[in-house]
BAFI-3210 file (N, C-alpha, C; in Angstrom, 3 decimals, decimal comma, padded with zeros to 6 digits):
// residues 255
n [1|2|3|4|5|6|7|8|9|10|11|12|13|14|15|16|17|18|19|20|21|22|23|24|25|26|27|28|29|30|31|32|33|34|35|36|37|38|39|40|41|42|43|44|45|46|47|48|49|50|51|52|53|54|55|56|57|58|59|60|61|62|63|64|65|66|67|68|69|70|71|72|73|74|75|76|77|78|79|80|81|82|83|84|85|86|87|88|89|90|91|92|93|94|95|96|97|98|99|100|101|102|103|104|105|106|107|108|109|110|111|112|113|114|115|116|117|118|119|120|121|122|123|124|125|126|127|128|129|130|131|132|133|134|135|136|137|138|139|140|141|142|143|144|145|146|147|148|149|150|151|152|153|154|155|156|157|158|159|160|161|162|163|164|165|166|167|168|169|170|171|172|173|174|175|176|177|178|179|180|181|182|183|184|185|186|187|188|189|190|191|192|193|194|195|196|197|198|199|200|201|202|203|204|205|206|207|208|209|210|211|212|213|214|215|216|217|218|219|220|221|222|223|224|225|226|227|228|229|230|231|232|233|234|235|236|237|238|239|240|241|242|243|244|245|246|247|248|249|250|251|252|253|254|255]
n.u [-016,237|-014,321|-011,879|-008,802|-009,032|-008,219|-007,202|-004,914|-002,064|000,050|002,896|004,731|007,883|008,040|010,046|010,965|010,345|007,289|006,095|006,857|005,499|002,842|002,722|003,072|000,816|-001,197|-000,913|-001,500|-004,106|-005,210|-004,592|-004,183|-001,950|000,942|002,942|006,065|007,888|010,972|014,039|016,476|017,946|019,029|017,984|015,280|015,048|015,867|013,857|011,608|012,135|012,189|009,537|008,162|009,001|008,131|005,349|004,681|005,370|003,614|001,160|001,218|001,179|-001,307|-002,990|-003,903|-004,650|-002,295|-001,881|-001,013|000,821|004,126|006,027|008,839|009,889|012,265|012,552|013,100|011,958|012,238|012,248|010,058|009,454|010,291|008,520|006,083|006,581|006,763|004,123|002,718|003,621|002,825|000,036|-003,532|-004,491|-005,618|-005,161|-003,053|-000,354|001,547|004,442|006,935|009,806|012,309|015,271|014,569|014,544|016,043|016,884|016,075|015,978|018,533|019,590|020,572|018,478|018,321|019,455|017,501|015,330|014,598|013,104|010,479|010,454|010,310|008,244|006,094|006,021|006,646|004,508|002,412|003,014|002,635|-000,103|-001,102|-000,644|-001,316|-003,533|-006,476|-008,689|-012,353|-013,694|-011,284|-008,270|-006,057|-003,497|-001,755|001,101|001,965|003,511|002,998|004,099|003,097|000,766|001,632|004,174|007,738|010,554|012,788|011,712|010,328|010,437|009,862|007,304|006,084|006,202|004,760|002,303|001,653|001,282|-000,893|-002,879|-002,828|-003,945|-006,715|-007,312|-006,725|-008,640|-010,918|-010,301|-009,748|-011,930|-014,272|-012,219|-010,813|-009,029|-006,791|-004,945|-002,509|-001,504|000,863|002,411|005,410|007,073|007,980|010,370|012,553|014,175|015,246|017,476|019,436|019,831|021,797|021,328|021,971|021,035|020,194|019,525|017,471|015,533|015,023|013,930|011,593|010,270|009,942|008,300|006,060|005,132|004,147|002,039|-001,503|-002,374|-000,282|001,685|003,958|003,570|004,340|005,418|003,697|001,390|000,618|000,108|-002,478|-004,094|-003,695|-004,783|-007,445|-008,071|-007,890|-009,910|-012,361|-015,137|-016,325|-014,728|-012,910|-010,636|-009,643|-007,766|-006,131|-005,369|-002,970|-001,743|-001,766|-002,537|-000,659|-000,578|-002,299|-001,118]
n.v [-182,916|-180,393|-178,474|-176,790|-175,694|-173,528|-171,585|-169,147|-169,323|-168,226|-169,226|-168,450|-169,182|-171,494|-173,110|-175,309|-177,880|-177,524|-175,579|-176,326|-178,753|-177,814|-176,319|-178,361|-180,018|-178,213|-177,923|-180,521|-180,467|-179,214|-176,474|-173,465|-171,829|-171,735|-169,932|-169,910|-168,471|-167,445|-166,796|-167,409|-167,507|-169,679|-171,893|-171,489|-171,780|-174,433|-175,668|-175,199|-176,861|-179,341|-179,431|-179,511|-182,009|-183,741|-183,332|-184,083|-186,815|-187,732|-187,163|-188,833|-191,367|-191,357|-190,839|-188,261|-185,206|-182,644|-179,313|-177,050|-174,026|-173,338|-171,087|-169,183|-166,869|-164,593|-163,505|-161,311|-161,742|-160,320|-157,715|-155,168|-153,311|-154,922|-157,078|-155,750|-154,823|-157,217|-158,309|-156,267|-156,452|-159,042|-158,958|-159,696|-162,532|-165,815|-167,275|-166,944|-168,411|-168,602|-169,868|-169,305|-169,091|-168,298|-169,769|-171,342|-169,601|-170,435|-171,266|-169,406|-168,319|-167,362|-165,391|-162,644|-160,046|-157,815|-158,745|-160,345|-159,063|-159,038|-161,234|-161,203|-160,454|-162,168|-164,165|-162,696|-159,745|-159,918|-161,448|-159,710|-157,533|-158,720|-159,361|-156,811|-155,790|-157,686|-158,676|-160,170|-162,268|-162,474|-164,868|-165,876|-166,535|-166,226|-168,019|-168,625|-169,763|-171,571|-173,128|-176,046|-175,525|-173,230|-174,003|-175,900|-175,124|-175,717|-176,220|-173,461|-172,339|-169,930|-167,503|-168,450|-169,476|-167,057|-165,618|-167,321|-167,290|-164,623|-164,560|-166,253|-164,692|-162,524|-163,666|-163,826|-161,119|-160,179|-161,610|-160,203|-157,548|-157,858|-159,043|-159,712|-161,557|-164,611|-165,610|-167,775|-170,014|-172,563|-175,073|-177,112|-179,993|-181,731|-182,331|-184,396|-183,444|-182,543|-180,650|-181,444|-182,846|-180,997|-180,081|-180,824|-182,831|-186,194|-188,993|-191,342|-190,293|-188,640|-190,504|-191,789|-189,648|-189,140|-191,592|-191,711|-189,486|-190,276|-192,376|-190,990|-189,596|-189,443|-190,529|-192,077|-191,468|-189,515|-186,839|-186,161|-183,535|-183,567|-184,681|-182,829|-180,710|-181,062|-179,845|-177,154|-176,987|-177,500|-175,155|-173,320|-174,175|-174,341|-172,443|-171,359|-170,939|-169,004|-166,946|-168,951|-171,468|-174,229|-177,229|-179,701|-181,848|-184,373|-184,868|-184,467|-182,378|-183,042|-184,874]
n.w [-213,860|-212,367|-214,046|-214,926|-217,368|-219,996|-218,308|-216,958|-215,024|-212,456|-210,781|-208,162|-207,090|-208,407|-209,482|-208,150|-205,633|-203,792|-205,427|-208,026|-208,148|-208,054|-210,422|-212,311|-211,754|-212,406|-215,167|-215,947|-215,319|-217,400|-217,715|-219,578|-219,732|-217,865|-215,742|-214,312|-211,672|-210,345|-208,508|-209,711|-212,821|-214,285|-212,900|-213,325|-216,123|-216,368|-214,889|-216,469|-218,661|-217,328|-216,456|-218,910|-219,819|-217,732|-217,743|-220,318|-220,266|-218,250|-219,416|-221,619|-220,425|-219,239|-221,246|-221,734|-223,352|-223,622|-223,877|-222,789|-222,290|-221,189|-219,399|-218,139|-215,606|-214,297|-211,036|-208,387|-205,412|-203,133|-203,774|-203,936|-206,067|-208,248|-208,108|-208,536|-211,121|-212,627|-212,442|-213,554|-216,158|-216,938|-217,025|-217,122|-215,210|-214,127|-211,771|-208,927|-207,341|-204,459|-203,464|-202,719|-200,624|-198,190|-196,575|-193,404|-190,281|-187,433|-183,971|-182,027|-178,606|-179,125|-181,052|-183,166|-183,262|-184,947|-187,275|-188,223|-189,206|-191,862|-192,296|-193,068|-195,716|-198,065|-197,701|-196,661|-197,311|-200,036|-201,011|-200,357|-202,028|-204,524|-204,407|-204,325|-206,865|-208,850|-211,477|-211,368|-213,040|-213,191|-210,931|-210,227|-208,205|-205,328|-203,828|-200,947|-198,963|-196,035|-193,126|-191,043|-188,600|-187,632|-186,360|-184,540|-182,881|-182,753|-180,515|-180,507|-182,793|-182,868|-184,410|-186,960|-186,563|-186,066|-188,545|-190,227|-188,957|-189,369|-192,152|-192,345|-191,072|-192,804|-195,074|-194,482|-194,266|-196,863|-198,278|-197,650|-198,486|-201,212|-202,325|-204,980|-205,535|-204,632|-201,738|-200,245|-198,038|-198,046|-195,820|-195,292|-193,693|-192,985|-196,030|-198,733|-200,922|-203,686|-202,652|-200,262|-200,989|-201,281|-198,794|-197,085|-195,350|-194,816|-196,947|-195,580|-193,101|-193,865|-194,705|-192,277|-190,857|-192,374|-192,064|-189,268|-188,941|-190,431|-188,883|-186,717|-187,767|-188,384|-190,774|-191,497|-193,416|-195,310|-197,378|-200,867|-203,170|-205,399|-204,344|-202,349|-204,017|-204,895|-203,008|-203,505|-206,065|-205,444|-204,023|-206,110|-207,843|-206,416|-206,167|-203,942|-201,818|-199,642|-197,761|-196,146|-194,335|-195,506|-194,288|-194,689|-193,233|-192,269|-189,678|-187,624|-185,782|-183,818|-182,228]
ca.u [-015,139|-013,730|-010,491|-008,272|-009,009|-008,251|-006,749|-003,517|-001,674|001,418|003,384|005,968|008,569|007,674|011,161|011,302|009,513|005,835|005,721|007,002|004,387|001,615|002,784|002,842|-000,575|-002,042|-000,842|-002,216|-005,521|-005,587|-004,326|-003,732|-000,626|001,509|004,170|006,782|008,798|011,921|015,108|017,674|017,629|019,383|017,023|013,993|015,116|015,926|012,547|010,695|012,419|011,724|008,079|007,744|009,246|007,270|003,957|004,557|005,385|002,387|000,050|001,310|000,791|-002,729|-003,723|-004,525|-004,043|-001,719|-001,531|-000,684|002,089|004,941|007,068|009,511|010,278|013,203|011,956|013,633|010,741|012,545|012,136|008,675|009,347|010,419|007,262|005,105|006,900|006,415|002,680|002,268|003,968|002,079|-001,356|-004,568|-004,330|-006,738|-004,775|-001,693|000,055|002,806|005,113|008,309|010,219|013,746|015,576|013,962|015,407|015,853|017,795|015,579|016,196|019,948|019,815|020,620|017,188|018,508|019,779|016,343|014,192|014,212|012,417|009,177|010,573|009,900|006,970|005,024|005,974|006,596|003,127|001,592|003,283|001,992|-001,551|-001,407|-000,499|-001,817|-004,873|-007,130|-009,961|-013,494|-013,643|-009,910|-007,874|-004,682|-003,266|-000,468|001,632|002,635|003,835|002,216|004,718|002,180|-000,215|002,325|005,569|008,777|011,549|013,663|011,048|009,421|010,388|009,180|005,883|005,614|005,977|003,668|001,072|001,357|000,742|-002,237|-003,764|-002,867|-004,879|-008,081|-007,449|-006,769|-009,918|-011,884|-009,918|-009,687|-013,176|-014,596|-011,081|-010,720|-007,673|-006,678|-003,560|-002,291|-000,633|001,319|003,425|006,632|006,816|009,126|010,674|013,959|014,928|015,971|018,756|020,394|019,734|022,932|020,912|022,256|019,874|019,735|018,893|016,201|014,586|014,625|013,057|010,293|009,637|009,519|007,156|004,913|004,625|003,413|000,871|-002,700|-002,506|000,912|002,268|004,465|003,222|005,315|004,924|002,563|000,201|000,233|-000,381|-003,927|-004,734|-003,657|-005,765|-008,761|-008,252|-008,119|-011,137|-013,580|-015,613|-016,976|-013,716|-012,058|-010,264|-009,515|-006,502|-006,304|-004,288|-002,692|-000,672|-001,877|-002,972|000,427|-000,788|-003,126|-000,381]
ca.v [-182,602|-179,087|-178,446|-175,434|-175,481|-172,150|-170,663|-168,726|-169,457|-167,843|-169,881|-167,826|-170,254|-172,687|-173,832|-176,504|-178,160|-177,443|-174,763|-177,159|-179,694|-177,097|-176,004|-179,619|-180,421|-177,270|-178,285|-181,783|-180,143|-178,528|-175,037|-173,005|-171,203|-171,700|-169,139|-170,102|-167,362|-167,703|-165,791|-167,831|-167,702|-171,035|-172,836|-171,284|-172,399|-175,877|-176,105|-175,197|-178,086|-180,456|-179,429|-179,982|-183,452|-184,429|-183,249|-184,902|-188,225|-188,016|-187,128|-190,042|-192,540|-191,273|-190,554|-186,945|-184,201|-181,503|-178,266|-175,860|-173,336|-173,188|-170,069|-168,867|-165,484|-164,383|-162,519|-161,111|-161,518|-159,390|-156,361|-154,805|-152,803|-156,023|-157,826|-154,905|-154,785|-158,491|-158,485|-155,275|-156,971|-160,260|-158,639|-160,462|-163,977|-166,405|-167,718|-166,725|-169,289|-168,112|-170,901|-168,860|-168,909|-168,409|-170,752|-171,078|-168,990|-171,145|-170,961|-168,432|-166,874|-167,001|-164,786|-161,189|-159,681|-156,868|-159,513|-161,178|-158,226|-159,285|-162,520|-161,002|-159,948|-163,109|-164,844|-161,757|-158,542|-160,307|-161,846|-158,496|-156,759|-159,414|-159,188|-155,408|-155,434|-158,697|-158,485|-161,479|-162,300|-162,940|-166,283|-166,266|-166,690|-166,155|-169,026|-168,451|-170,990|-171,517|-174,460|-176,460|-175,015|-172,186|-174,638|-176,642|-174,676|-176,552|-175,416|-172,556|-171,962|-168,809|-166,563|-169,121|-169,476|-165,681|-165,229|-168,116|-166,755|-163,355|-164,864|-166,798|-163,554|-161,755|-164,330|-163,431|-159,710|-160,034|-162,139|-159,113|-156,387|-158,143|-159,694|-161,144|-162,463|-165,519|-165,709|-168,860|-170,401|-173,989|-175,270|-178,505|-180,367|-182,195|-182,750|-184,949|-182,779|-182,623|-179,656|-182,127|-183,316|-179,895|-179,586|-181,266|-183,975|-187,437|-189,758|-192,245|-189,472|-188,207|-191,615|-191,978|-188,530|-189,361|-192,761|-191,331|-188,579|-191,067|-193,152|-190,086|-189,053|-190,276|-191,226|-192,915|-191,188|-188,170|-186,548|-185,496|-182,272|-183,825|-184,925|-181,560|-179,830|-181,215|-178,864|-175,874|-177,066|-177,345|-173,728|-172,630|-174,617|-174,208|-171,068|-170,939|-171,007|-167,822|-166,607|-170,198|-172,194|-175,637|-177,983|-181,022|-182,189|-185,758|-185,001|-184,433|-181,385|-183,603|-185,927]
ca.w [-212,952|-212,638|-214,473|-215,094|-218,816|-220,448|-217,268|-216,852|-213,616|-212,115|-209,563|-207,691|-206,389|-209,159|-210,094|-207,369|-204,474|-203,895|-206,580|-209,218|-208,116|-208,397|-211,850|-213,035|-211,569|-213,132|-216,585|-216,117|-215,173|-218,647|-217,744|-220,888|-219,618|-216,517|-215,632|-213,058|-211,390|-209,279|-208,502|-210,425|-214,241|-214,698|-212,318|-213,999|-217,449|-216,158|-214,418|-217,618|-219,410|-216,497|-216,499|-220,223|-219,876|-216,766|-218,174|-221,535|-219,859|-217,514|-220,363|-222,449|-219,642|-218,872|-222,491|-221,650|-224,236|-222,905|-224,836|-222,026|-222,504|-219,982|-219,522|-216,881|-215,349|-213,200|-210,141|-207,045|-204,622|-202,042|-204,320|-204,226|-207,440|-209,202|-208,077|-209,222|-212,557|-213,249|-212,586|-214,527|-217,482|-217,253|-217,330|-216,439|-215,022|-213,393|-210,429|-208,440|-206,244|-203,874|-202,663|-202,510|-199,237|-197,954|-195,522|-192,107|-189,271|-186,176|-182,857|-181,065|-178,555|-179,267|-182,367|-183,227|-183,847|-186,059|-188,482|-188,573|-189,592|-193,257|-192,360|-193,688|-197,085|-199,103|-197,457|-196,334|-198,142|-201,445|-201,303|-200,303|-203,247|-205,638|-204,254|-204,579|-208,275|-209,770|-212,034|-211,365|-213,759|-212,393|-210,585|-209,955|-206,808|-204,847|-202,795|-200,282|-198,359|-194,739|-192,638|-189,880|-187,375|-187,165|-185,485|-183,487|-182,906|-182,156|-179,799|-181,286|-184,044|-182,604|-185,531|-188,063|-186,216|-186,185|-189,936|-190,789|-188,381|-190,036|-193,485|-192,120|-190,815|-194,049|-195,981|-194,170|-194,600|-198,324|-198,754|-197,499|-199,276|-202,647|-202,776|-204,969|-205,718|-203,493|-201,188|-199,273|-197,740|-197,836|-194,660|-195,224|-192,723|-193,635|-197,410|-199,463|-202,190|-204,070|-201,895|-199,190|-201,519|-201,150|-197,422|-196,293|-194,528|-195,535|-197,399|-194,521|-192,074|-194,442|-194,663|-190,877|-190,511|-193,012|-191,439|-187,920|-189,078|-190,892|-187,748|-185,824|-188,457|-188,366|-192,064|-191,641|-194,735|-195,566|-198,773|-201,733|-203,725|-206,290|-203,526|-201,732|-205,079|-205,021|-202,133|-204,226|-207,142|-204,827|-203,746|-207,376|-208,515|-205,609|-206,273|-202,702|-200,763|-199,509|-196,397|-195,410|-194,233|-195,854|-193,640|-195,256|-192,305|-191,851|-188,299|-186,650|-184,741|-182,759|-181,519]
c.u [-014,521|-012,273|-010,022|-008,177|-009,143|-007,682|-005,259|-003,149|-000,223|001,786|004,725|006,646|008,385|008,807|011,534|010,249|008,024|005,404|005,803|005,848|003,075|001,582|002,484|001,384|-001,525|-002,072|-001,596|-003,722|-005,983|-005,429|-003,766|-002,308|-000,208|002,834|004,813|007,771|009,679|013,120|016,308|017,339|017,896|018,378|015,648|013,982|015,128|014,565|011,529|010,883|011,922|010,209|007,560|007,887|008,276|005,822|003,724|004,501|004,091|001,185|000,032|000,806|-000,688|-003,618|-004,489|-003,863|-003,524|-001,263|-001,086|000,709|002,811|005,999|007,650|009,889|011,259|012,671|012,667|012,454|010,987|012,357|010,683|008,541|009,434|009,136|006,174|005,329|006,476|004,911|002,050|002,510|003,099|000,634|-002,329|-004,242|-005,556|-006,369|-003,314|-001,448|001,426|003,391|006,540|008,610|011,721|014,002|014,996|014,982|015,118|016,767|017,315|015,571|017,639|020,262|019,907|019,363|017,326|018,788|018,600|015,165|013,734|013,437|011,059|009,258|009,986|008,484|005,812|004,972|005,961|005,186|002,199|001,762|002,603|000,480|-001,983|-001,461|-001,174|-003,244|-005,501|-008,475|-011,094|-013,436|-012,274|-009,548|-006,393|-004,551|-001,856|-000,056|002,246|002,966|003,077|002,860|003,881|001,187|000,452|003,811|006,511|009,748|012,479|013,002|010,138|009,301|009,652|007,674|005,286|005,307|004,844|002,320|000,659|000,748|-000,660|-003,240|-003,916|-003,884|-006,309|-008,319|-007,571|-008,096|-011,004|-011,562|-009,970|-010,957|-013,753|-013,448|-010,954|-009,259|-007,666|-005,208|-003,510|-001,224|-000,212|002,270|004,715|006,290|008,098|009,282|012,167|014,816|015,708|017,330|019,845|020,442|020,955|022,593|021,156|020,983|019,313|019,002|017,540|015,146|014,098|013,653|011,659|009,549|009,122|008,285|005,907|004,297|003,825|002,112|-000,308|-002,835|-001,296|001,615|002,738|004,292|004,399|004,658|003,717|001,277|-000,295|-000,349|-001,887|-004,671|-004,769|-004,669|-007,186|-009,050|-008,533|-009,497|-012,421|-014,020|-016,210|-016,011|-012,895|-011,809|-010,001|-008,079|-006,785|-005,120|-004,164|-001,509|-000,742|-002,224|-001,884|000,200|-001,619|-002,381|000,689]
c.v [-181,266|-179,234|-176,993|-175,080|-173,996|-171,139|-170,353|-168,656|-169,035|-168,498|-169,248|-168,807|-171,571|-173,483|-175,107|-176,734|-178,104|-176,672|-175,535|-178,159|-179,043|-176,761|-177,245|-180,045|-179,507|-177,595|-179,573|-181,608|-179,221|-177,018|-174,632|-172,464|-171,182|-170,953|-169,461|-168,960|-167,721|-166,788|-166,127|-168,205|-169,128|-172,056|-172,709|-171,980|-173,922|-176,416|-176,148|-176,478|-179,309|-180,567|-179,971|-181,488|-184,209|-184,452|-184,101|-186,385|-188,605|-188,064|-188,381|-191,262|-192,549|-190,961|-189,228|-185,981|-183,027|-180,472|-176,994|-175,329|-173,167|-172,117|-169,779|-167,397|-165,442|-163,249|-162,496|-160,761|-160,606|-157,938|-156,062|-154,205|-153,911|-156,846|-157,042|-154,912|-156,074|-158,609|-157,407|-155,754|-158,157|-159,959|-159,546|-161,951|-164,498|-166,764|-167,391|-167,669|-168,837|-169,206|-170,486|-168,670|-169,054|-169,421|-170,349|-170,514|-169,633|-170,569|-169,847|-169,058|-166,431|-166,483|-163,276|-160,711|-158,697|-157,597|-160,338|-160,370|-158,447|-160,590|-162,409|-160,698|-160,881|-163,610|-163,885|-160,587|-158,858|-160,669|-160,636|-157,681|-157,387|-159,210|-157,760|-155,102|-156,411|-158,385|-159,862|-161,383|-162,775|-164,451|-166,770|-166,225|-166,411|-167,207|-168,859|-169,764|-170,690|-172,947|-174,779|-176,048|-173,886|-172,754|-175,308|-176,265|-175,676|-175,657|-174,707|-172,043|-170,741|-167,852|-167,161|-169,157|-168,083|-165,288|-166,032|-167,661|-165,449|-163,585|-165,449|-165,665|-162,692|-162,349|-163,874|-161,957|-159,490|-160,543|-161,074|-157,975|-156,613|-158,807|-158,953|-162,080|-163,314|-165,644|-166,766|-169,170|-171,902|-174,166|-176,736|-178,733|-180,723|-182,731|-183,298|-184,202|-182,911|-181,616|-180,290|-182,625|-182,261|-179,345|-179,920|-182,428|-185,256|-188,219|-190,655|-191,472|-188,953|-189,298|-191,879|-190,882|-188,734|-190,539|-192,431|-190,431|-189,340|-191,854|-192,294|-189,584|-190,010|-191,082|-192,110|-192,711|-189,746|-187,887|-185,983|-184,271|-182,476|-184,032|-183,633|-180,608|-179,912|-180,222|-177,492|-175,868|-176,911|-175,872|-172,942|-172,935|-174,320|-172,747|-170,519|-170,929|-169,733|-167,515|-167,816|-170,732|-173,671|-176,405|-179,369|-181,607|-183,646|-185,952|-184,873|-183,433|-181,905|-184,605|-185,309]
c.w [-213,336|-213,041|-214,494|-216,576|-219,155|-219,473|-217,378|-215,375|-213,452|-210,791|-209,194|-206,742|-207,116|-209,762|-209,344|-206,308|-204,741|-205,133|-207,878|-209,297|-208,509|-209,884|-212,687|-212,952|-212,331|-214,618|-216,861|-215,914|-216,297|-218,629|-219,106|-220,838|-218,156|-216,563|-214,291|-212,888|-210,209|-209,470|-209,365|-211,864|-214,694|-214,166|-212,968|-215,355|-217,341|-215,736|-215,548|-218,425|-218,637|-216,514|-217,824|-220,333|-218,967|-217,218|-219,409|-221,182|-219,143|-218,446|-221,236|-221,702|-219,289|-220,068|-222,423|-222,622|-223,410|-223,923|-224,129|-222,318|-221,173|-220,237|-218,139|-216,804|-214,189|-212,329|-208,801|-206,145|-203,425|-202,479|-204,672|-205,629|-208,488|-209,266|-208,803|-210,733|-213,260|-213,468|-213,464|-215,946|-217,882|-217,656|-216,601|-216,378|-214,267|-211,958|-210,153|-207,272|-205,763|-202,984|-202,315|-201,029|-199,105|-196,835|-194,170|-191,121|-187,919|-185,087|-181,936|-179,657|-178,795|-180,664|-182,211|-183,951|-185,004|-187,372|-188,982|-189,118|-191,030|-193,415|-193,056|-195,190|-198,133|-198,873|-197,219|-197,310|-199,634|-201,864|-201,298|-201,579|-204,463|-205,590|-204,585|-206,075|-209,235|-210,209|-212,213|-212,087|-212,842|-212,174|-210,190|-208,480|-206,594|-203,749|-202,242|-199,618|-197,000|-194,324|-191,363|-188,558|-186,796|-186,147|-184,285|-183,503|-182,236|-181,399|-180,786|-182,564|-183,879|-183,785|-186,728|-187,809|-186,375|-187,620|-190,555|-190,233|-189,034|-191,414|-193,375|-191,904|-192,065|-195,014|-195,740|-194,495|-196,098|-198,887|-198,666|-198,461|-200,784|-203,181|-203,986|-205,352|-204,465|-203,042|-200,097|-199,029|-197,484|-196,758|-194,585|-194,052|-193,449|-195,024|-198,020|-200,782|-202,469|-203,312|-200,752|-199,674|-201,403|-199,726|-196,575|-195,377|-195,327|-195,860|-196,283|-193,424|-192,567|-194,325|-193,242|-190,452|-191,097|-192,363|-190,043|-187,974|-189,496|-189,745|-186,774|-186,446|-188,420|-189,646|-192,369|-192,980|-194,779|-197,059|-199,548|-202,358|-204,630|-205,497|-202,871|-202,765|-205,242|-204,136|-202,804|-205,365|-206,600|-204,558|-205,018|-207,950|-207,740|-205,551|-204,974|-201,525|-200,752|-198,034|-195,525|-195,393|-194,486|-195,291|-194,243|-194,509|-191,848|-190,391|-187,249|-185,526|-183,586|-181,885|-180,628]
res [m|a|t|l|a|g|k|t|i|v|v|v|g|g|s|s|g|l|g|f|g|v|a|k|a|s|l|l|s|s|a|a|h|v|v|i|a|s|s|n|k|e|r|v|e|e|a|v|v|r|l|q|t|a|v|s|e|a|a|t|s|t|h|l|p|v|v|g|k|i|t|g|e|v|l|d|v|r|s|i|p|a|v|h|e|l|f|g|k|i|g|e|i|d|h|l|v|w|t|s|g|d|p|l|r|l|s|f|p|d|v|d|l|d|s|q|k|d|i|f|d|v|r|f|w|g|a|v|a|a|a|q|k|v|k|i|r|p|g|g|s|i|t|l|s|i|g|s|v|f|v|k|p|r|p|t|w|s|l|v|a|g|i|t|g|a|v|d|a|l|t|r|g|l|a|v|d|l|a|p|v|r|v|n|v|v|c|p|g|l|v|k|t|e|l|w|d|n|s|g|v|p|k|e|a|q|e|k|m|f|n|d|a|a|n|r|l|l|v|k|h|v|a|d|a|d|e|i|a|e|a|y|l|f|c|m|k|c|q|y|l|t|g|q|r|i|e|v|d|g|g|s|k|y|i]
***
């Protein structure tokens, strides 16, 4: 079975949500060093401790040896010079995973477009800056992230669909320009993460939303971050996958 033994992985956006799940799964897959990067120093430091605890507990319960190193970096992904500086400092790595994203911009068409022009800064230009500077070892990869709204837009989500579509197209372009480095994008639907606890949506409303979504999905299940992380690991491990969109949506786009 393929593992990430001996690999160095950088997860931008790794202090919470999907990124945290990917960092954890990478360590449990025997990665030698996982670097998480996010904008808030306190959250990064807290996430490193949480990762150490979660991985240690998981390793104990499964009797797996875990020796991977976990470090954190503070990064303003809106700043191209900051992104360049970080990857210049880190040096060669095996895999880059980009899960960073700012709050979704809804309510189109009733928005001021001038105030929305920065919508590309985090999800698009930040990823481009990282891809431009990162040094990937032979056999390595870059994995980006979008949402299933790209496939099935909802009312008022035009801008969100636009940015996710742009990242999807960027993936295929980077796969050509950076070859033989492999570049793919993971496209999940609704995901259960701790980020919902800070969304302002009451717990009861969250549960109803997840239950309603599960009933619409072909698999009758809304995944959590640990489950979605398996798609990112597949992108890292599969040596014959590049320029592809991996959808882990449970089939909602067909309903």
